[in-house]
C-alpha positions in Angstrom: 124.0 87.7 93.7 121.4 87.8 90.9 122.5 88.1 87.3 120.1 88.3 84.4 122.4 89.1 81.5 125.6 87.4 80.2 127.8 87.4 77.2 129.3 84.1 76.2 131.3 82.7 73.3 130.6 79.2 71.9 132.7 77.3 69.5 131.9 74.0 67.8 134.7 71.5 67.4 136.5 71.2 64.1 135.8 68.1 62.0 138.6 65.6 61.6 140.5 65.4 58.3 139.9 62.5 55.9 142.8 60.2 55.3 144.8 59.4 52.1 145.7 55.7 52.3 146.0 52.6 50.1 145.5 49.0 51.0 148.8 47.3 51.5 148.6 43.6 52.2 150.7 40.6 51.2 149.6 39.1 48.0 147.5 42.2 47.2 149.8 44.1 44.9 147.3 46.7 43.7 145.2 47.5 46.8 142.7 50.2 46.3 142.2 53.4 48.4 141.1 52.8 51.9 141.4 56.2 53.6 138.7 56.7 56.2 136.6 59.8 57.0 137.3 62.3 59.7 135.1 62.4 62.8 132.4 65.1 63.3 133.3 68.0 65.5 131.3 68.2 68.8 128.6 70.8 69.2 127.8 73.2 72.0 124.2 72.9 73.2 122.2 75.0 75.6 119.8 73.0 77.8 117.2 74.4 80.2 117.7 73.3 83.8 114.6 74.0 85.9 116.7 74.2 89.1 118.6 77.3 88.0 117.3 80.8 88.6 120.1 83.1 87.5 122.9 83.5 84.9 125.5 84.0 87.7 127.6 81.0 86.6 128.5 82.8 83.3 130.2 85.5 85.2 133.0 83.0 85.9 133.0 81.1 82.7 132.1 82.7 79.4 133.7 80.5 76.7 132.5 77.0 75.8 134.4 75.0 73.2 133.5 71.5 72.0 136.0 68.8 71.2 137.3 68.4 67.6 136.8 65.2 65.7 139.6 62.7 65.2 141.3 62.2 61.8 140.4 59.2 59.6 143.0 56.4 59.1 143.7 53.6 56.8 141.6 50.4 56.4 138.6 52.7 56.0 138.6 53.6 59.7 136.6 56.7 60.5 137.8 59.1 63.2 136.0 59.4 66.5 133.5 62.2 66.7 134.2 65.0 69.2 132.5 65.2 72.5 129.5 67.6 72.7 129.4 70.3 75.4 126.1 70.9 77.3 125.6 74.3 78.9 122.8 74.6 81.5 120.6 77.8 81.5 117.6 78.7 83.6 114.1 78.7 82.3 113.1 81.9 80.6 116.5 82.5 78.9 116.5 84.4 75.6 119.4 83.8 73.4 120.6 86.6 71.0 123.3 86.8 68.4 125.4 89.5 70.0 126.7 91.0 66.8 123.4 91.3 64.9 121.0 91.5 67.9 118.8 88.8 66.3 116.8 86.6 68.7 117.8 83.0 68.1 115.6 81.1 70.6 113.5 81.6 73.7 114.2 78.8 76.1 111.3 78.3 78.5 110.4 74.6 78.9 112.5 72.5 81.2 114.7 70.3 79.1 114.4 72.4 76.0 117.6 72.3 73.9 119.3 74.6 71.4 122.4 73.9 69.4 124.3 77.1 69.8 127.4 76.2 67.9 127.4 73.2 65.5 130.5 71.1 65.1 132.4 71.0 61.9 131.8 68.2 59.4 134.5 65.6 59.1 136.5 65.4 55.9 136.0 62.5 53.5 138.9 60.1 53.0 140.2 59.1 49.6 138.1 55.9 49.6 135.1 58.1 49.0 136.5 59.5 45.7 137.2 56.2 44.0 135.4 55.8 40.7 135.5 53.3 37.8 137.8 55.8 35.9 139.8 57.1 38.9 140.7 54.1 40.9 143.6 55.5 42.9 142.5 59.0 44.0 145.0 60.9 46.2 142.3 63.4 47.3 141.0 63.7 50.8 139.2 66.6 52.5 140.3 68.4 55.6 137.7 68.8 58.3 135.5 71.9 58.4 135.8 74.5 61.2 133.0 74.4 63.8 130.6 77.3 64.2 131.7 80.1 66.4 129.3 82.6 67.9 129.1 85.3 70.5 125.8 85.1 72.3 124.0 87.4 74.6 121.9 85.6 77.2 119.0 87.5 78.8 116.9 86.0 81.6 113.2 86.8 82.1 112.0 85.3 85.3 109.1 82.9 85.1 106.7 83.5 87.9 103.0 83.1 88.4 102.6 86.4 90.2 104.7 89.6 89.8 104.6 92.4 92.4 105.3 95.9 91.0 105.1 99.3 92.4 107.1 102.4 93.5 110.1 102.0 95.8 109.3 101.6 99.5 105.6 100.9 99.1 105.9 97.5 100.9 106.5 95.0 98.1 109.1 93.0 99.9 107.1 93.1 103.1 104.1 91.7 101.2 106.3 89.0 99.6 107.5 87.9 103.1 103.9 88.0 104.4 102.4 85.7 101.7 105.4 83.3 101.2 108.4 81.8 103.0 110.8 84.3 101.2 112.9 86.5 103.4 114.0 89.5 101.3 115.9 92.4 102.7 113.4 94.9 104.2 114.2 98.5 105.3 112.5 101.8 105.6 114.3 103.5 102.7 113.8 103.5 98.9 115.6 100.9 96.7 116.2 98.4 99.5 115.5 95.7 96.9 118.2 95.8 94.2 117.3 92.4 92.6 114.2 90.3 92.1 113.1 88.0 94.9 111.2 84.8 94.4 108.9 83.1 96.8 106.3 80.3 96.8 102.8 81.1 98.0 100.7 78.9 100.3 97.0 79.3 99.3 95.7 77.3 102.2 95.4 73.8 103.5 92.6 72.9 101.0 94.5 74.3 97.9 97.3 72.2 96.5 98.5 74.9 94.2 101.9 76.5 95.0 102.3 79.5 92.7 105.6 81.4 92.6 105.6 85.1 93.3 108.3 87.6 92.3 109.0 91.0 93.9 110.4 93.2 91.2 112.7 96.1 92.3 110.9 99.5 92.6 110.0 101.4 89.5 110.0 105.2 89.2 108.6 107.6 86.7 110.5 107.2 83.4 111.6 103.6 84.2 110.6 102.4 80.8 113.0 104.9 79.3 115.9 103.8 81.5 115.4 105.9 84.6 116.1 104.6 88.1 117.0 101.1 89.1 113.8 99.4 88.0 114.3 99.8 84.2 116.5 96.8 84.0 113.9 94.6 85.7 110.7 95.5 83.7 111.3 92.6 81.5 110.8 90.2 84.4 107.1 90.9 84.6 106.5 90.0 81.0 106.1 86.2 81.8 103.9 86.5 84.8 100.3 85.3 84.8 99.1 88.0 87.2 100.4 91.4 88.2 100.0 92.7 91.8 100.3 96.4 91.8 101.2 97.7 95.3 100.2 101.3 96.1 101.4 103.1 99.2 98.1 104.2 100.8 99.8 106.6 103.1 101.4 108.5 100.2 100.4 112.1 99.7 98.8 111.2 96.3 98.0 107.4 95.9 96.1 108.1 92.7 99.1 109.6 91.0 101.2 106.8 92.4 98.8 104.3 90.7 98.7 106.1 87.4 102.4 106.5 87.0 103.1 102.8 87.4 100.4 101.8 84.9 101.8 104.3 82.4 105.3 102.8 82.8 104.0 99.3 82.3 102.1 100.4 79.1 105.2 102.2 77.8 107.4 99.1 78.2 104.8 96.7 76.7 101.1 97.5 76.3 100.3 93.8 76.6 101.2 94.0 80.3 98.0 95.9 81.0 96.0 93.0 79.4 97.2 90.6 82.1 95.0 90.0 85.1 95.8 92.7 87.7 95.1 93.1 91.3 95.8 96.4 93.0 96.8 96.3 96.7 96.2 99.4 98.7 98.9 98.9 101.3 99.8 100.4 104.7 96.2 100.3 105.9 97.6 100.4 109.5 98.5 104.1 109.0 95.9 106.9 109.5 96.7 108.6 106.2 95.9 105.4 104.3 92.7 104.9 106.2 91.6 108.4 105.2 92.5 107.9 101.5 91.0 104.5 101.1 87.4 105.4 100.3 88.3 107.7 97.4 90.9 105.3 96.0 88.4 102.4 96.2 85.8 104.5 94.4 88.2 105.4 91.6 89.2 101.7 91.0 85.5 100.7 90.9 85.0 103.3 88.2 87.9 101.9 86.3 86.6 98.3 86.9 90.0 97.4 88.4 90.0 94.8 91.3 91.5 96.3 94.5 92.0 95.1 98.0 93.1 97.1 101.1 95.8 95.5 103.2 98.6 96.0 105.6 101.7 93.9 104.8 103.1 94.9 108.2 100.1 93.9 110.4 98.6 91.2 108.2 95.3 93.0 107.8 93.6 92.1 104.5 96.1 89.4 103.6 93.5 86.6 103.7 91.3 88.5 101.3 94.4 89.1 99.1 95.1 85.3 99.0 91.5 84.6 98.1 91.5 87.0 95.2 94.8 85.6 93.9 93.5 82.0 94.2 90.5 83.0 92.1 92.7 84.5 89.4 95.2 81.7 89.2 94.5 78.7 86.8 93.9 75.1 87.9 96.8 73.1 89.2 97.3 71.2 85.9 97.8 74.5 84.1 100.0 76.0 86.8 102.7 73.5 86.1 103.0 74.7 82.5 105.2 77.8 81.9 103.1 81.0 81.5 104.4 81.3 77.9 105.0 78.4 75.5 108.6 77.5 74.7 110.1 79.8 72.1 110.7 78.6 68.6 114.2 78.6 67.1 114.5 81.2 64.4 116.1 79.3 61.5 118.0 81.4 59.0 119.0 79.2 56.1 121.5 81.0 53.9 121.5 79.8 50.4 124.9 78.4 49.1 125.1 80.4 45.9 127.8 80.7 43.4 128.1 84.4 43.9 131.4 85.9 44.7 133.3 89.2 44.8 137.0 90.1 44.2 138.7 93.0 45.8 142.2 94.3 46.5 143.4 93.8 50.1 146.7 95.6 50.7 149.3 93.3 49.0 146.8 90.6 47.9 143.5 89.9 46.2 140.5 88.8 48.4 137.8 86.5 47.0 134.6 86.4 49.0 131.8 83.9 48.4 130.1 81.2 50.4 130.6 78.4 47.9 134.2 79.1 47.0 135.1 79.7 50.7 133.5 76.3 51.6 135.4 74.6 48.7 138.7 76.2 49.8 138.2 75.1 53.4 137.7 71.5 52.2 140.7 71.4 49.9 144.1 70.0 51.0 146.5 72.1 48.9 149.4 69.8 49.8 147.9 67.1 47.7 148.5 67.9 44.0 145.2 66.3 42.9 143.2 68.3 45.3 144.9 71.5 44.3 144.2 70.8 40.6 140.6 70.2 41.4 140.4 73.5 43.2 141.9 75.2 40.2 139.2 73.7 38.0 136.6 75.0 40.5 138.0 78.5 40.1 137.6 78.3 36.4 134.1 76.7 36.5 132.8 79.5 38.8 134.5 82.3 36.7 136.7 83.4 39.5 140.0 83.0 37.7 138.7 85.2 34.8 137.6 87.9 37.3 141.0 87.8 39.0 142.7 88.4 35.6 140.3 91.2 34.9 141.2 92.7 38.3 144.8 92.8 37.2 146.4 89.8 39.0 149.9 88.7 38.0 151.9 85.5 38.6 153.3 85.6 42.1 150.4 87.7 43.6 148.7 86.4 46.7 145.0 85.3 46.7 143.1 85.0 49.9 140.0 82.8 50.0 138.6 82.3 53.5 141.6 81.1 55.7 143.6 80.0 52.6 146.4 82.1 51.2 147.5 81.0 47.7 150.1 82.2 45.2 148.8 82.9 41.7 150.6 80.8 39.1 150.9 81.7 35.4 148.7 79.7 33.1 150.2 78.0 30.1 148.8 80.6 27.6 150.1 83.4 29.8 153.8 82.2 29.3 153.8 83.0 25.6 
């Protein structure tokens, strides 16, 4: 079964929490803070495996979660970092953010890597907060949550030669004739329901072994979603050469040729800029023999290379191989993917002091990147940490905005995952 689309969830491991600890040894009555840092959470990384050709594995497993980091401990011992998770994908995989639709990376080169979900940072232990004026801090940070994303994977096959054409024009028969592939072949339309790949032998004196893909049959309107072929048009985007197979025995081969070119142009005009070879197939049938002279003349006028052949009998196949060999690049270039590896689209979001306060049923909700990060790093069970957070609210102007919004003692305030109870300030008791 061929699968070229998959939806997966990736989750980085949570960072370990920092430790609050003080040195306790005999003859050391006033040992200082020695709480260690939490370990880093593991990350989920996509890696291109050149031996894969489909996204089928993701039909059975669609969630990947890395290990969380271990907590810090006394004697300044840092927690162990969580194990990373590596996910293998085939060459030609595009990775999208499923919620926004943004392209994150185009993975082409074997071995290319993309960190899909970064692990959370480990929290700092109280040894990190010791200063000359605060020698016994009871503050430590909890670990941060790892990144969580829903991704859409889309595969675009990487092949040197792509075969396109109407259903039942002989594409699969041609693939079987020029390679060792054995696709399903039958005398009815839409026999091929998924792309087939083969490797061509260009002859004893040619060491090149180009890959060739048979794309399921296109029909008029395929670029707009009609028929079975619309889902496979993207698979011809990475090919070096397009082989357009025309049924020479069709009642109107010229119309047949024009429709497929129009569909390719409608999907992506750049497809018509690729080297293209037209194969006038079924030359073993009388109708094709009669139509061949006019079709050849029309292609000569268009300056489009054309070869007459019969995939069934093998007539014209040597000429077809020769023409493809002339269009293909040297062997050193053939080993490089037709398109360079995609570049990760980095979207760096500034950590600003901006925030917004709103009512949320029975509570107040505070939204802002910086304050949510601070809340996630605060251990509210430690009095010193809670007091520091309160000072941050005042410094950023959030407490003033909450009072302006009508908050009263006892009301709930939600900041990220934290839910806090608003306490009266000393001047509010009067």
